[in-house]
C-alpha positions in Angstrom: 86.9 107.0 97.5 85.4 103.5 97.4 86.9 100.4 98.9 85.8 96.7 98.8 87.4 95.0 101.7 87.7 91.3 101.9 89.0 89.4 104.9 91.4 86.7 103.6 93.5 83.8 104.8 95.8 84.6 101.9 95.8 86.8 98.7 98.2 87.7 95.9 98.4 89.7 92.7 100.1 88.3 89.6 101.1 90.5 86.7 102.5 88.9 83.5 103.1 85.6 85.4 105.0 87.2 88.3 103.7 87.8 91.8 103.6 91.5 92.5 102.3 91.3 96.1 101.2 88.6 98.5 99.9 88.4 102.1 98.8 85.7 104.4 96.0 86.5 106.9 94.8 90.0 106.5 92.8 92.3 104.2 92.5 92.5 100.5 91.5 96.1 99.5 90.1 96.9 96.0 90.4 100.7 95.9 88.9 103.2 93.5 89.1 107.0 93.5 86.7 109.6 92.2 86.9 113.3 91.3 87.7 115.5 94.3 89.0 112.8 96.7 91.3 114.5 99.2 93.9 113.7 101.8 91.2 113.8 104.4 89.3 111.0 102.6 92.5 108.9 102.4 93.1 109.4 106.2 89.6 108.5 107.1 89.6 105.4 104.9 93.0 104.2 106.2 92.0 104.7 109.9 88.6 103.1 109.3 90.0 100.0 107.6 92.8 99.4 110.2 90.4 99.8 113.1 87.6 97.6 111.8 86.9 94.7 114.1 86.4 92.0 111.4 88.6 89.2 112.6 87.5 86.5 115.0 88.6 86.6 118.6 89.3 83.4 120.7 85.5 82.9 121.1 84.8 83.1 117.4 83.3 86.6 117.4 84.3 89.4 115.1 86.0 91.5 117.8 89.6 91.8 116.6 91.1 94.4 114.3 94.1 94.0 112.0 96.2 95.2 114.9 95.2 92.3 117.1 95.9 89.6 114.5 99.0 91.3 113.1 97.7 90.8 109.5 98.8 92.1 106.2 97.2 94.4 103.7 97.1 93.9 99.9 96.0 97.0 98.0 94.8 96.8 94.4 93.7 99.8 92.4 90.4 99.2 90.7 88.8 102.1 88.8 85.9 99.8 87.8 84.5 100.3 91.3 83.1 103.6 89.8 81.5 101.8 86.9 78.0 103.1 86.3 75.6 100.5 84.8 72.3 102.4 85.1 72.1 103.0 81.3 72.7 100.5 78.5 74.9 97.4 78.8 78.4 99.0 78.7 79.5 100.5 82.0 80.5 104.2 82.1 83.6 105.1 84.1 83.2 108.9 84.1 82.9 108.8 87.9 86.4 107.3 88.2 89.3 109.8 88.7 91.6 109.9 85.7 95.1 108.4 86.2 96.8 111.7 86.7 94.5 112.3 89.7 94.2 108.8 90.9 97.8 107.7 90.9 99.0 110.2 93.6 95.9 109.3 95.7 96.7 105.6 95.4 100.4 106.1 96.3 99.5 108.3 99.2 96.9 105.8 100.5 99.6 103.1 100.4 102.0 105.3 102.4 99.3 105.9 105.0 98.7 102.2 105.4 102.4 101.5 105.6 102.8 104.0 108.4 100.0 102.5 110.4 99.5 98.8 109.6 100.8 96.2 112.0 101.9 93.8 109.2 103.1 94.0 105.6 101.5 96.2 103.0 101.7 94.8 99.5 100.3 96.1 96.3 99.4 95.4 92.7 100.4 97.9 90.0 98.3 100.8 89.1 96.8 100.4 85.6 98.2 96.9 85.0 96.2 93.9 84.0 96.3 91.9 87.2 95.2 88.5 88.3 94.0 88.7 91.9 94.0 85.5 93.8 92.4 85.2 97.2 91.2 82.8 99.8 88.2 84.5 101.4 88.0 84.0 105.1 84.4 83.8 106.2 83.6 85.2 103.7 83.7 88.7 105.1 83.3 91.4 102.5 82.5 95.1 103.2 82.1 98.1 101.0 83.3 101.4 102.4 82.9 104.8 100.8 83.7 108.3 101.6 83.0 111.0 99.0 84.6 114.3 98.3 81.9 115.9 100.5 83.1 113.8 103.5 79.9 111.6 103.3 80.5 108.2 104.7 78.8 105.0 103.5 79.4 101.5 104.6 
């Protein structure tokens, strides 16, 4: 499982001209799944994200988590996070989990965030062509990864 996390002052997802999900201050999560991702990986990722101290405290230091600021989360599925560009000019996506494997993982990940997040949890639509709009705050962007073997990166 791979996540690109961006701290935002606002973010939204638009599908066919209609807003699917929107948040004010919080985290935009671009999330991709690979073969063999498990419930344990989802739990680790949700807990890691919600506990990260990436928001500024009263002194302007990154000391506060989503809990302290009461921010929202916008989750967007993005299989292209597993694009392999080592060969040729066209990315290969063989590392991305197929929809029948990725959709249940995506839905469960959203459930875990909804159970734990202090603010709203909004989403895009799995497999849809989406326009993601965001106002980066900082900017603060992190890449988090946890593979099927439990290996953590980021």
